[in-house]
N, C-alpha and C positions, 0 to 999 in steps of 0.2 A: 720573462713575461711565462704569467697563470694563461695554464693550457686547459684542458679537460683531457685530455688523452695521453698517456704516459708509458713507454717500454724500457722497464731497468731490468738489469742483472743480476749474477754472482756472480763472481770468477773465487775459486780456489779447488783446494781438492779432497774428495769425500764426502763433497756437499747433497747427495743425493738424498739424505732424512730432515735435513734444512726447514726448520717454521719460514723462512722467512718470505717465500713468495707467497704465503696465507696472508702473512700478518699483514703484508704493507696489503694486500690486495684485496681482503676485507676491510681495511680502515678504507681504500678509495671506493672499494662501495660504497661506502657509507655515508658518504662523501660524493657518492655522484661523480666518480669520473673513473675513463675505463683507464683501465694498468694493466698491464700487460708485466709481467715478473718472468724471469726465466733464469734459469741454470747453467750456466757456461761450467763447467765440471771438467779440469784439467785430466784427471785421472781415468774418463769416461774420455776424454778428445785423446788421450794420448799425449800429451806433450809435457815438457819438464815447467815448472815455477817460472822459470826465465824467458816463459814467452808469455808471458802475462802484458807484455809493449804489444804485442801483437795483438793477441786478444781485446786491448784495449782501442787500438787503431781500427780492430775491425768494427768491433763495437757503435763507436763513433761512426764508419762511416757507412753503418748498414742505419743508425737512425736514433740510437737510442737516447733519450735522457739523460742517463745516469745508471753507475754500476757501484757496487757494494764489493767490495774486497776483502778478502779473509783466509785464513792458514793454505802456504807458508806465502802469500802474496805479500803483504801488506807494509814492505821494507821496498821490496824487489821493485814493486811500481814506480816507486817515486822518480826514478833516473826519465820514465815511460812522459811524465806531465807535464802539462806549463806552468802550472805554479800549486803552489801551496795556500791553503787558509798557514794563519799563524802557529794555529796549536800543533795543525798535521805537522810545521818546518820545525817545532821545538821539538815533538814527541820525535821524528825520524818514520813513522809511518803513518800511513793509510789506508780507513775503512771505506771509504765513498769518494765516488767520481763523479764531479758534474758538467758536463759539456755543457757549455755554452759559447755561443757562438764558432765551433769552431775547433774551439781551446777546451782542453781538460784539463780541470781545476779536481785539485785532492782535500781531501777534507777528514778531520776523524772526529765519532763519534763517538765513540767507546771509551772517551775521558768522561766523559757527562755521563755517559747512561751509566756507569762501575757508581758512580758516585751519588746519583740517583737511587738507584738498585740498593746501593748500600747506605745510605743514611734514612731506605724504606725500612730496611730489611734486619737492620742490625744497630736501631739507633743507640742503642747501651752501651753496644762495643766496644771494650778499650784498645786506643791504639798507641802506647807507648813504647810500645814492641811490634814488630807485626814482620813476620816473615812471607815472601814472597816466591813462589816456585814457578819461574821463567821469565827468558827477557824478553822475551820477542816481541810481536809489534802488538797481539795483547799485552802483553807485560811491562811493554814500554806506556801503553794509557793505565793501563789498574795502578801502575807505577805513584805514576804522576796526581792521579783521581784521590791516591789514599793520603799521599802527603798535602795537599789542598783538603783533604776532610780533614788535618790536623795530626795528622801520626809524625807522634815523636821521631822514631828511625824504623825504615826499612832494610831492612838486607835480604837483594836478592841474590838465590840460587840456580844456577842452569850447568845444565852440564856442558854447557861452551863458556868456562871460565870467563874468556876476551869477552865477551859477547854481556855477559852479567858486569864483570868491571864495565866496560863502555859504556853502560845505563848508567851504573852508578854515577860514574862521573859527568853525566848527563846533567842529572838531577840534583846532583850538589851545587854546580854551575849555577840551577836556575833555582833552587831554592834554603841552597846555606851547605855549606863545606860540613861534613861528618854529619848531615842528615840519610845518605844513602849507603849501605856496605855491599859487599860481592863473595862470595864464593861461591864452591862448589859441593857437588852431593855429601862429598863426607864431612861436612859441616852441619847437615838439616837434624841431625840429632840431637847434636849437642843444641839447637839453635833453637828447635821447637820447644827443649825442655823449659826454659826460657821466657817464649814469645808469649805473647796475650792471644795472635790469630797468627789464621794463614789462610794464605790466597792463592789457587790456587790456578795458574795462567799458561797452563800447557794442552796439547789437544788430548795426554791421555785423558779416556773416559769415555772421549768422544764414541757415539755408535762405529766407527772407523777402527778406533785407538781404542780398543777395552781393556782394562784394570786399574790397578792402583800407581797414583803419581808417585810413592813412595812407601816403607813397609806403613798396616798398620799399629801397630804396638806402637807408633813415635804418639799417636792423637791420645789423647786424655783428657776426663771433664777437665770442664772450667776454660779448655781453649775453642775458641771460637775457630770457626772452616766456612770462608766465602771461594765458591763457586765461577771459573768466566765460561767453562760447558754447560750447552742449557740441550743439548740432543744428544742422549733423552736429560730430561730435569730433574733425576733424581739417576745422578753415576754411582758408579760403586764408591767413591771415595766420598760424596754423603752420607750413605746408605751407611758404610760403617762407621764414621762420625757420628751418625744420631744414633748408631749403635751403644757407644761408649759416653754418652751425656754432651756432644759437644752441643753447641749455638750453630747454626747452619746457612748456609742461604743461597740457592742454588742460581745458577747462570740465568735465567731465564727473565729476572729483570733487568740488567742489564741488555739482554739482546732486545728487550722492547723499546725501552730509554732509548739506544742505539738507535734502533730503527724508527721512531719516532721524529728522533732529530736530521735520522737520512731524509726521509720522506717528506721533511719541511723544506731543506736544501733544495729536493729533487724537485718537487714540488708547488713550493711558496707558501704549500698551507701548513695552519698547527695542528699536527695528529695528537687522538684521543689518547693519549698512556693508558689512560683506565680502561678501556675500553679493548686495548691489546693486550694489555694484561688479564685480562679474563679470556679473549681470545687465545691467547699463550699455554693457557691452563685448559682449556678445552681442548687443543690443538693436542697436547703433551697427556692429558688425561691427568693432571697433578693437580694439588690445589694450588693456591693463585700464587704466580713468580712474583719474586719482591718483596714475599711476605714473609715477617718474623717467624722463626722455625727454633722454638727454644723448648727441647724431647727429652724427657728421659730416656734411659734405655729401652729399647723394646721387650716387649715379654717373651 
């Protein structure tokens, strides 16, 4: 049912700096909707990620229309939902929950969000050999998107080798044997030496988790670098990568395109992603997210 008033929230850890409330509310304002978007930060509440089920039930009982789900709850939330969209079920990760007649339905808009951002921001990037760092909820979506974009092979590296192996096995069943490999951090240097590009899909670089996800010495000219973290838009990884001459893609485009898809799922209305790209650029004080950046080293 299409309405003109919505209550939506975001469940995750360390989400205080999130731009999601402003992104959703600005687009809703332009469409003449009353749209309240609230942060439900498990760090602030002092609860464990496993409490996500209680939070989803509370939101439903309080009359929320939907929720976004982020790190570290995208996989944990699944057992607390009544149904999953085919894509969320295939990925084993949920980033959007829509309440429909008392039922909580899980969706995943990260796949389409990353694919749209990558196609817009790095249209000429080679995809023969891609390394992905991170096999969590966002990582599952990104790897899926890379394969749908035509990546020849993707190697998923994670600090938890079993998690990387599980994701690789799942994706090989979907896309064909041998398309996805898995490994631990000890393989990262060798893998990056022969890769066309690397996608970073861990929380490192977020405002609450600053730093580099791997040694700066592993970056080199000719390697493209795509980031999932969008707050800040310029993570330390992207700053260093630009400095050595890598083509880079910030996480803002993925944030916008997945948000636009989530907005549509909750409201039934189509969001204007181009306006939202301008919004995130203004909100973050950076160049438009999703724009291609192909820079020489900074002076």
